[in-house]
VEXGU-95010 format. One record per residue: residue number from 1; residue in one letter; x, y, z of N, C-alpha, C in turn. Coordinates in pm, whole numbers, plus 50000, padded with zeros to 5 digits. Layout:
<pts>
<i: NUM; aa: A; n.x: X; n.y: Y; n.z: Z; ca.x: X; ca.y: Y; ca.z: Z; c.x: X; c.y: Y; c.z: Z>
...
</pts>
This chain:
<pts>
<i: 1; aa: M; n.x: 37761; n.y: 28540; n.z: 31098; ca.x: 37900; ca.y: 28654; ca.z: 31056; c.x: 38008; c.y: 28588; c.z: 31038>
<i: 2; aa: Q; n.x: 38075; n.y: 28565; n.z: 30958; ca.x: 38156; ca.y: 28542; ca.z: 30944; c.x: 38292; c.y: 28611; c.z: 31023>
<i: 3; aa: K; n.x: 38426; n.y: 28558; n.z: 31079; ca.x: 38531; ca.y: 28599; ca.z: 31095; c.x: 38572; c.y: 28718; c.z: 31079>
<i: 4; aa: S; n.x: 38575; n.y: 28742; n.z: 30985; ca.x: 38646; ca.y: 28884; ca.z: 30891; c.x: 38567; c.y: 28943; c.z: 30843>
<i: 5; aa: Q; n.x: 38379; n.y: 28922; n.z: 30840; ca.x: 38274; ca.y: 29030; ca.z: 30881; c.x: 38299; c.y: 29110; c.z: 30991>
<i: 6; aa: K; n.x: 38359; n.y: 29056; n.z: 31130; ca.x: 38317; ca.y: 29078; ca.z: 31258; c.x: 38446; c.y: 29146; c.z: 31251>
<i: 7; aa: L; n.x: 38530; n.y: 29124; n.z: 31237; ca.x: 38669; ca.y: 29235; ca.z: 31226; c.x: 38667; c.y: 29313; c.z: 31205>
<i: 8; aa: L; n.x: 38610; n.y: 29338; n.z: 31071; ca.x: 38556; ca.y: 29424; ca.z: 30986; c.x: 38452; c.y: 29497; c.z: 31056>
<i: 9; aa: L; n.x: 38391; n.y: 29495; n.z: 31083; ca.x: 38246; ca.y: 29590; ca.z: 31179; c.x: 38282; c.y: 29627; c.z: 31300>
<i: 10; aa: T; n.x: 38417; n.y: 29577; n.z: 31368; ca.x: 38440; ca.y: 29588; ca.z: 31518; c.x: 38559; c.y: 29722; c.z: 31470>
<i: 11; aa: L; n.x: 38628; n.y: 29687; n.z: 31339; ca.x: 38723; ca.y: 29773; ca.z: 31296; c.x: 38635; c.y: 29956; c.z: 31235>
<i: 12; aa: A; n.x: 38554; n.y: 29930; n.z: 31206; ca.x: 38489; ca.y: 29997; ca.z: 31162; c.x: 38396; c.y: 30122; c.z: 31292>
<i: 13; aa: S; n.x: 38376; n.y: 30067; n.z: 31367; ca.x: 38316; ca.y: 30059; ca.z: 31441; c.x: 38419; c.y: 30163; c.z: 31566>
<i: 14; aa: F; n.x: 38527; n.y: 30124; n.z: 31626; ca.x: 38647; ca.y: 30178; ca.z: 31711; c.x: 38672; c.y: 30303; c.z: 31558>
<i: 15; aa: S; n.x: 38684; n.y: 30318; n.z: 31509; ca.x: 38727; ca.y: 30419; ca.z: 31435; c.x: 38578; c.y: 30564; c.z: 31387>
<i: 16; aa: M; n.x: 38480; n.y: 30451; n.z: 31428; ca.x: 38377; ca.y: 30566; ca.z: 31388; c.x: 38419; c.y: 30676; c.z: 31585>
<i: 17; aa: A; n.x: 38401; n.y: 30618; n.z: 31648; ca.x: 38383; ca.y: 30646; ca.z: 31831; c.x: 38574; c.y: 30722; c.z: 31811>
<i: 18; aa: I; n.x: 38663; n.y: 30693; n.z: 31759; ca.x: 38780; ca.y: 30751; ca.z: 31783; c.x: 38694; c.y: 30915; c.z: 31662>
<i: 19; aa: L; n.x: 38677; n.y: 30887; n.z: 31566; ca.x: 38666; ca.y: 31018; ca.z: 31505; c.x: 38525; c.y: 31143; c.z: 31605>
<i: 20; aa: V; n.x: 38410; n.y: 31053; n.z: 31617; ca.x: 38336; ca.y: 31118; ca.z: 31682; c.x: 38381; c.y: 31156; c.z: 31812>
<i: 21; aa: S; n.x: 38444; n.y: 31082; n.z: 31870; ca.x: 38501; ca.y: 31127; ca.z: 32000; c.x: 38576; c.y: 31276; c.z: 32030>
<i: 22; aa: G; n.x: 38674; n.y: 31228; n.z: 31876; ca.x: 38796; ca.y: 31336; ca.z: 31872; c.x: 38880; c.y: 31301; c.z: 31994>
<i: 23; aa: C; n.x: 38947; n.y: 31206; n.z: 31987; ca.x: 39059; ca.y: 31130; ca.z: 32058; c.x: 39186; c.y: 31159; c.z: 31907>
<i: 24; aa: G; n.x: 39142; n.y: 31129; n.z: 31840; ca.x: 39299; ca.y: 31088; ca.z: 31766; c.x: 39319; c.y: 31200; c.z: 31704>
<i: 25; aa: Q; n.x: 39269; n.y: 31340; n.z: 31798; ca.x: 39280; ca.y: 31484; ca.z: 31686; c.x: 39429; c.y: 31525; c.z: 31758>
<i: 26; aa: V; n.x: 39510; n.y: 31602; n.z: 31700; ca.x: 39638; ca.y: 31621; ca.z: 31664; c.x: 39597; c.y: 31788; c.z: 31762>
<i: 27; aa: Q; n.x: 39708; n.y: 31785; n.z: 31857; ca.x: 39697; ca.y: 31892; ca.z: 31924; c.x: 39834; c.y: 32022; c.z: 31826>
<i: 28; aa: P; n.x: 39794; n.y: 32138; n.z: 31852; ca.x: 39871; ca.y: 32174; ca.z: 31800; c.x: 40026; c.y: 32185; c.z: 31865>
<i: 29; aa: Y; n.x: 40145; n.y: 32231; n.z: 31906; ca.x: 40258; ca.y: 32221; ca.z: 31912; c.x: 40272; c.y: 32447; c.z: 31966>
<i: 30; aa: V; n.x: 40313; n.y: 32397; n.z: 32109; ca.x: 40343; ca.y: 32527; ca.z: 32150; c.x: 40479; c.y: 32551; c.z: 32186>
<i: 31; aa: N; n.x: 40529; n.y: 32635; n.z: 32109; ca.x: 40680; ca.y: 32658; ca.z: 32144; c.x: 40683; c.y: 32764; c.z: 32243>
<i: 32; aa: T; n.x: 40733; n.y: 32676; n.z: 32406; ca.x: 40698; ca.y: 32764; ca.z: 32485; c.x: 40852; c.y: 32881; c.z: 32523>
<i: 33; aa: D; n.x: 40969; n.y: 32791; n.z: 32424; ca.x: 41112; ca.y: 32842; ca.z: 32445; c.x: 41055; c.y: 32990; c.z: 32393>
<i: 34; aa: T; n.x: 40997; n.y: 33009; n.z: 32259; ca.x: 40907; ca.y: 33141; ca.z: 32203; c.x: 40817; c.y: 33187; c.z: 32304>
<i: 35; aa: S; n.x: 40735; n.y: 33162; n.z: 32362; ca.x: 40642; ca.y: 33247; ca.z: 32454; c.x: 40768; c.y: 33282; c.z: 32565>
<i: 36; aa: D; n.x: 40827; n.y: 33233; n.z: 32627; ca.x: 40858; ca.y: 33275; ca.z: 32753; c.x: 41005; c.y: 33415; c.z: 32684>
<i: 37; aa: E; n.x: 41030; n.y: 33380; n.z: 32555; ca.x: 41092; ca.y: 33497; ca.z: 32505; c.x: 41046; c.y: 33599; c.z: 32510>
<i: 38; aa: C; n.x: 40888; n.y: 33590; n.z: 32462; ca.x: 40786; ca.y: 33675; ca.z: 32404; c.x: 40791; c.y: 33805; c.z: 32559>
<i: 39; aa: A; n.x: 40726; n.y: 33637; n.z: 32689; ca.x: 40723; ca.y: 33745; ca.z: 32814; c.x: 40870; c.y: 33828; c.z: 32834>
<i: 40; aa: T; n.x: 40966; n.y: 33744; n.z: 32812; ca.x: 41063; ca.y: 33852; ca.z: 32901; c.x: 41086; c.y: 34018; c.z: 32764>
<i: 41; aa: V; n.x: 41043; n.y: 34002; n.z: 32643; ca.x: 41063; ca.y: 34124; ca.z: 32551; c.x: 40949; c.y: 34193; c.z: 32581>
<i: 42; aa: Q; n.x: 40792; n.y: 34145; n.z: 32609; ca.x: 40642; ca.y: 34265; ca.z: 32677; c.x: 40764; c.y: 34273; c.z: 32801>
<i: 43; aa: K; n.x: 40805; n.y: 34186; n.z: 32883; ca.x: 40813; ca.y: 34277; ca.z: 33060; c.x: 40906; c.y: 34417; c.z: 33015>
<i: 44; aa: K; n.x: 41016; n.y: 34406; n.z: 32859; ca.x: 41106; ca.y: 34525; ca.z: 32834; c.x: 41018; c.y: 34614; c.z: 32809>
<i: 45; aa: L; n.x: 40969; n.y: 34584; n.z: 32713; ca.x: 40880; ca.y: 34688; ca.z: 32684; c.x: 40769; c.y: 34716; c.z: 32756>
<i: 46; aa: R; n.x: 40737; n.y: 34721; n.z: 32886; ca.x: 40653; ca.y: 34791; ca.z: 32980; c.x: 40713; c.y: 34853; c.z: 33035>
<i: 47; aa: Q; n.x: 40885; n.y: 34806; n.z: 33103; ca.x: 41001; ca.y: 34904; ca.z: 33103; c.x: 41018; c.y: 35018; c.z: 33082>
<i: 48; aa: V; n.x: 41034; n.y: 35005; n.z: 32967; ca.x: 41048; ca.y: 35116; ca.z: 32865; c.x: 40901; c.y: 35226; c.z: 32888>
<i: 49; aa: D; n.x: 40822; n.y: 35202; n.z: 32880; ca.x: 40660; ca.y: 35237; ca.z: 32833; c.x: 40720; c.y: 35319; c.z: 32984>
<i: 50; aa: T; n.x: 40717; n.y: 35249; n.z: 33101; ca.x: 40679; ca.y: 35358; ca.z: 33231; c.x: 40826; c.y: 35417; c.z: 33290>
<i: 51; aa: F; n.x: 40926; n.y: 35355; n.z: 33184; ca.x: 41035; ca.y: 35477; ca.z: 33234; c.x: 41025; c.y: 35631; c.z: 33119>
<i: 52; aa: T; n.x: 40978; n.y: 35562; n.z: 33022; ca.x: 40893; ca.y: 35713; ca.z: 32932; c.x: 40769; c.y: 35779; c.z: 32968>
<i: 53; aa: K; n.x: 40739; n.y: 35729; n.z: 33063; ca.x: 40641; ca.y: 35797; ca.z: 33116; c.x: 40691; c.y: 35895; c.z: 33262>
<i: 54; aa: V; n.x: 40752; n.y: 35856; n.z: 33339; ca.x: 40842; ca.y: 35908; ca.z: 33453; c.x: 40942; c.y: 35988; c.z: 33353>
<i: 55; aa: V; n.x: 40991; n.y: 36021; n.z: 33271; ca.x: 41089; ca.y: 36115; ca.z: 33186; c.x: 40955; c.y: 36215; c.z: 33108>
<i: 56; aa: N; n.x: 40813; n.y: 36175; n.z: 33065; ca.x: 40767; ca.y: 36305; ca.z: 33021; c.x: 40711; c.y: 36372; c.z: 33126>
<i: 57; aa: D; n.x: 40697; n.y: 36308; n.z: 33278; ca.x: 40585; ca.y: 36364; ca.z: 33321; c.x: 40647; c.y: 36394; c.z: 33451>
<i: 58; aa: T; n.x: 40815; n.y: 36446; n.z: 33399; ca.x: 40945; ca.y: 36509; ca.z: 33545; c.x: 41002; c.y: 36619; c.z: 33443>
<i: 59; aa: S; n.x: 41000; n.y: 36763; n.z: 33530; ca.x: 41061; ca.y: 36846; ca.z: 33432; c.x: 41229; c.y: 36840; c.z: 33421>
<i: 60; aa: A; n.x: 41255; n.y: 36901; n.z: 33319; ca.x: 41403; ca.y: 36905; ca.z: 33309; c.x: 41450; c.y: 36910; c.z: 33437>
<i: 61; aa: F; n.x: 41449; n.y: 37039; n.z: 33505; ca.x: 41517; ca.y: 37064; ca.z: 33619; c.x: 41539; c.y: 36943; c.z: 33682>
<i: 62; aa: H; n.x: 41393; n.y: 36919; n.z: 33747; ca.x: 41410; ca.y: 36796; ca.z: 33832; c.x: 41426; c.y: 36620; c.z: 33807>
<i: 63; aa: L; n.x: 41433; n.y: 36682; n.z: 33684; ca.x: 41519; ca.y: 36563; ca.z: 33632; c.x: 41644; c.y: 36500; c.z: 33612>
<i: 64; aa: D; n.x: 41713; n.y: 36575; n.z: 33613; ca.x: 41869; ca.y: 36607; ca.z: 33628; c.x: 41909; c.y: 36538; c.z: 33744>
<i: 65; aa: E; n.x: 41828; n.y: 36620; n.z: 33893; ca.x: 41817; ca.y: 36561; ca.z: 33982; c.x: 41742; c.y: 36405; c.z: 34035>
<i: 66; aa: A; n.x: 41700; n.y: 36376; n.z: 33943; ca.x: 41585; ca.y: 36242; ca.z: 33990; c.x: 41656; c.y: 36127; c.z: 33860>
<i: 67; aa: A; n.x: 41772; n.y: 36180; n.z: 33822; ca.x: 41843; ca.y: 36082; ca.z: 33675; c.x: 41894; c.y: 35963; c.z: 33762>
<i: 68; aa: D; n.x: 41943; n.y: 35950; n.z: 33892; ca.x: 42023; ca.y: 35860; ca.z: 33960; c.x: 41855; c.y: 35741; c.z: 34017>
<i: 69; aa: A; n.x: 41764; n.y: 35859; n.z: 34060; ca.x: 41666; ca.y: 35756; ca.z: 34110; c.x: 41578; c.y: 35648; c.z: 34048>
<i: 70; aa: I; n.x: 41528; n.y: 35714; n.z: 33907; ca.x: 41495; ca.y: 35653; ca.z: 33803; c.x: 41560; c.y: 35579; c.z: 33803>
<i: 71; aa: T; n.x: 41489; n.y: 35436; n.z: 33755; ca.x: 41546; ca.y: 35262; ca.z: 33723; c.x: 41600; c.y: 35283; c.z: 33553>
<i: 72; aa: T; n.x: 41680; n.y: 35267; n.z: 33541; ca.x: 41673; ca.y: 35228; ca.z: 33375; c.x: 41743; c.y: 35134; c.z: 33332>
<i: 73; aa: P; n.x: 41690; n.y: 35056; n.z: 33303; ca.x: 41686; ca.y: 34887; ca.z: 33248; c.x: 41792; c.y: 34927; c.z: 33148>
<i: 74; aa: G; n.x: 41939; n.y: 34962; n.z: 33154; ca.x: 41975; ca.y: 34923; ca.z: 32958; c.x: 41933; c.y: 35044; c.z: 32861>
<i: 75; aa: I; n.x: 41844; n.y: 35100; n.z: 32881; ca.x: 41786; ca.y: 35230; ca.z: 32813; c.x: 41888; c.y: 35319; c.z: 32755>
<i: 76; aa: T; n.x: 41904; n.y: 35432; n.z: 32877; ca.x: 42060; ca.y: 35486; ca.z: 32893; c.x: 42102; c.y: 35524; c.z: 33011>
<i: 77; aa: V; n.x: 42227; n.y: 35583; n.z: 32972; ca.x: 42305; ca.y: 35633; ca.z: 33000; c.x: 42324; c.y: 35807; c.z: 33044>
<i: 78; aa: S; n.x: 42253; n.y: 35894; n.z: 33027; ca.x: 42241; ca.y: 36050; ca.z: 33025; c.x: 42161; c.y: 36069; c.z: 33099>
<i: 79; aa: N; n.x: 42154; n.y: 36215; n.z: 33144; ca.x: 42018; ca.y: 36234; ca.z: 33247; c.x: 41948; c.y: 36372; c.z: 33201>
<i: 80; aa: N; n.x: 42015; n.y: 36375; n.z: 33036; ca.x: 41968; ca.y: 36481; ca.z: 32936; c.x: 41789; c.y: 36419; c.z: 32964>
<i: 81; aa: K; n.x: 41689; n.y: 36499; n.z: 32989; ca.x: 41540; ca.y: 36482; ca.z: 32905; c.x: 41538; c.y: 36400; c.z: 32741>
<i: 82; aa: R; n.x: 41554; n.y: 36532; n.z: 32684; ca.x: 41596; ca.y: 36480; ca.z: 32575; c.x: 41656; c.y: 36394; c.z: 32464>
<i: 83; aa: Q; n.x: 41747; n.y: 36389; n.z: 32555; ca.x: 41883; ca.y: 36237; ca.z: 32496; c.x: 41791; c.y: 36072; c.z: 32594>
<i: 84; aa: M; n.x: 41722; n.y: 36131; n.z: 32717; ca.x: 41644; ca.y: 36026; ca.z: 32774; c.x: 41596; c.y: 35978; c.z: 32685>
<i: 85; aa: L; n.x: 41454; n.y: 36042; n.z: 32617; ca.x: 41359; ca.y: 36025; ca.z: 32563; c.x: 41408; c.y: 35952; c.z: 32430>
<i: 86; aa: R; n.x: 41495; n.y: 35994; n.z: 32405; ca.x: 41548; ca.y: 35923; ca.z: 32220; c.x: 41569; c.y: 35796; c.z: 32262>
<i: 87; aa: D; n.x: 41660; n.y: 35785; n.z: 32376; ca.x: 41715; ca.y: 35647; ca.z: 32362; c.x: 41614; c.y: 35559; c.z: 32428>
<i: 88; aa: A; n.x: 41503; n.y: 35587; n.z: 32495; ca.x: 41382; ca.y: 35457; ca.z: 32499; c.x: 41335; c.y: 35472; c.z: 32336>
<i: 89; aa: K; n.x: 41332; n.y: 35550; n.z: 32271; ca.x: 41239; ca.y: 35533; ca.z: 32124; c.x: 41298; c.y: 35464; c.z: 32040>
<i: 90; aa: K; n.x: 41471; n.y: 35483; n.z: 32063; ca.x: 41535; ca.y: 35383; ca.z: 31989; c.x: 41512; c.y: 35234; c.z: 32090>
<i: 91; aa: K; n.x: 41526; n.y: 35177; n.z: 32207; ca.x: 41486; ca.y: 35109; ca.z: 32296; c.x: 41369; c.y: 35003; c.z: 32270>
<i: 92; aa: R; n.x: 41289; n.y: 35149; n.z: 32208; ca.x: 41150; ca.y: 35052; ca.z: 32180; c.x: 41097; c.y: 34996; c.z: 32097>
<i: 93; aa: A; n.x: 41179; n.y: 35060; n.z: 31997; ca.x: 41196; ca.y: 35033; ca.z: 31808; c.x: 41310; c.y: 34848; c.z: 31851>
<i: 94; aa: V; n.x: 41351; n.y: 34864; n.z: 31892; ca.x: 41492; ca.y: 34766; ca.z: 31879; c.x: 41415; c.y: 34665; c.z: 31970>
<i: 95; aa: L; n.x: 41288; n.y: 34596; n.z: 32027; ca.x: 41226; ca.y: 34501; ca.z: 32077; c.x: 41125; c.y: 34545; c.z: 32043>
<i: 96; aa: T; n.x: 41019; n.y: 34635; n.z: 31957; ca.x: 40894; ca.y: 34619; ca.z: 31884; c.x: 40971; c.y: 34502; c.z: 31762>
<i: 97; aa: A; n.x: 41094; n.y: 34507; n.z: 31716; ca.x: 41189; ca.y: 34436; ca.z: 31601; c.x: 41188; c.y: 34301; c.z: 31652>
<i: 98; aa: E; n.x: 41242; n.y: 34283; n.z: 31775; ca.x: 41249; ca.y: 34134; ca.z: 31833; c.x: 41152; c.y: 34087; c.z: 31872>
<i: 99; aa: K; n.x: 41060; n.y: 34154; n.z: 31897; ca.x: 40895; ca.y: 34066; ca.z: 31921; c.x: 40833; c.y: 34100; c.z: 31773>
<i: 100; aa: Q; n.x: 40861; n.y: 34130; n.z: 31716; ca.x: 40776; ca.y: 34050; ca.z: 31574; c.x: 40873; c.y: 33968; c.z: 31472>
<i: 101; aa: S; n.x: 40993; n.y: 33919; n.z: 31559; ca.x: 41092; ca.y: 33846; ca.z: 31480; c.x: 41076; c.y: 33728; c.z: 31563>
<i: 102; aa: L; n.x: 41017; n.y: 33725; n.z: 31712; ca.x: 40956; ca.y: 33627; ca.z: 31698; c.x: 40831; c.y: 33570; c.z: 31684>
<i: 103; aa: G; n.x: 40782; n.y: 33644; n.z: 31652; ca.x: 40640; ca.y: 33600; ca.z: 31594; c.x: 40520; c.y: 33656; c.z: 31767>
<i: 104; aa: C; n.x: 40581; n.y: 33703; n.z: 31855; ca.x: 40447; ca.y: 33719; ca.z: 31946; c.x: 40361; c.y: 33805; c.z: 31883>
<i: 105; aa: K; n.x: 40246; n.y: 33765; n.z: 31969; ca.x: 40091; ca.y: 33793; ca.z: 31945; c.x: 40099; c.y: 33944; c.z: 31984>
<i: 106; aa: T; n.x: 40011; n.y: 34034; n.z: 31952; ca.x: 39997; ca.y: 34194; ca.z: 32033; c.x: 39869; c.y: 34100; c.z: 32081>
<i: 107; aa: A; n.x: 39868; n.y: 34259; n.z: 32190; ca.x: 39738; ca.y: 34284; ca.z: 32267; c.x: 39620; c.y: 34265; c.z: 32135>
<i: 108; aa: E; n.x: 39576; n.y: 34244; n.z: 31985; ca.x: 39526; ca.y: 34265; ca.z: 31940; c.x: 39458; c.y: 34155; c.z: 31909>
<i: 109; aa: E; n.x: 39542; n.y: 34099; n.z: 31925; ca.x: 39524; ca.y: 33873; ca.z: 31867; c.x: 39478; c.y: 33867; c.z: 31969>
</pts>
């Protein structure tokens, strides 16, 4: 065999080995900043859901007394049950829009 044929055969063998082993595959880039932001938004959504559940499960009479004890992560400043639920609904809509704009995956995906 000539030197050029050996070189061609070696190059072809090396190329086939790379193709078969998958070493040359490009890994998809995952933006960790976005995934961190998605996790933060998801955490805030869980807080809003928990807040909504607590407000729904508490009577309006007791809610007025317990409003100080309920953790409100920037959801509302009211102690009126209907207003609290409206504010929570608005906050949830804002967070959901933010989640969609970031391109976060939902639980179904």
